[in-house]
C-alpha positions as CSV (number, residue, x, y, z in Angstrom):
1,M,50.7,13.3,-19.1
2,N,50.2,13.6,-22.9
3,P,51.1,17.0,-24.1
4,D,48.1,16.7,-26.7
5,L,45.7,16.5,-23.6
6,L,46.6,20.1,-22.6
7,L,44.1,21.8,-24.3
8,P,41.3,19.4,-23.1
9,I,42.2,19.8,-19.8
10,I,42.4,23.6,-19.9
11,T,38.9,23.8,-21.6
12,S,37.7,21.2,-18.7
13,M,39.0,23.8,-16.0
14,G,37.1,26.5,-17.9
15,W,33.6,24.4,-17.8
16,L,34.4,23.6,-14.2
17,I,34.9,27.8,-13.5
18,L,31.2,27.9,-15.4
19,A,29.5,25.3,-13.3
20,G,30.9,27.0,-10.3
21,V,29.6,30.4,-11.4
22,G,26.4,28.8,-12.4
23,L,26.0,27.1,-9.1
24,R,27.0,30.3,-7.2
25,S,24.1,31.9,-9.1
26,H,21.6,30.1,-7.5
27,Q,22.2,32.1,-3.8
28,L,22.9,28.9,-2.3
29,G,24.9,28.5,1.1
30,F,28.3,28.1,0.9
31,G,28.2,24.4,2.2
32,Q,26.0,23.3,-0.7
33,V,28.2,25.4,-3.3
34,A,31.2,23.4,-1.8
35,K,29.7,20.0,-2.2
36,M,28.5,20.3,-5.3
37,A,31.7,21.9,-6.7
38,I,33.4,18.9,-5.2
39,A,30.8,16.7,-7.0
40,W,31.7,18.4,-10.3
41,V,35.5,18.2,-9.8
42,V,35.0,14.5,-9.3
43,I,32.7,13.9,-12.1
44,F,35.4,15.8,-14.6
45,G,38.4,13.9,-12.8
46,G,36.7,10.8,-13.4
47,V,35.9,11.0,-17.2
48,F,39.6,12.6,-17.3
49,L,41.2,9.5,-15.9
50,A,38.8,7.3,-18.0
51,V,39.8,9.1,-21.0
52,E,43.5,8.9,-20.0
53,W,43.3,5.1,-19.3
54,F,41.7,4.2,-22.5
55,L,44.2,6.1,-24.8
56,I,47.0,4.5,-22.5
57,A,45.2,1.1,-23.2
58,Q,44.9,1.8,-26.8
59,G,48.5,2.6,-27.2
60,T,49.6,-0.5,-25.6
61,A,47.5,-2.4,-27.4
62,S,48.4,-1.2,-30.8
63,A,52.4,-1.6,-29.3
64,L,51.6,-5.5,-28.8
65,M,50.4,-5.9,-32.5
């Protein structure tokens, strides 16, 4: 993992916590909150992986030139 991505990972976890608190404030059942929380983790994880893949691909392409 790239050390430059440490701050974005920490801030993403903060946003996930805020999303979880927002979901919980709607007084939904635990099952619904758990499903929505998993969906948020999947969304953030997918975006993180896409950005990481793009940065690796960009570095590999620049190394080939």
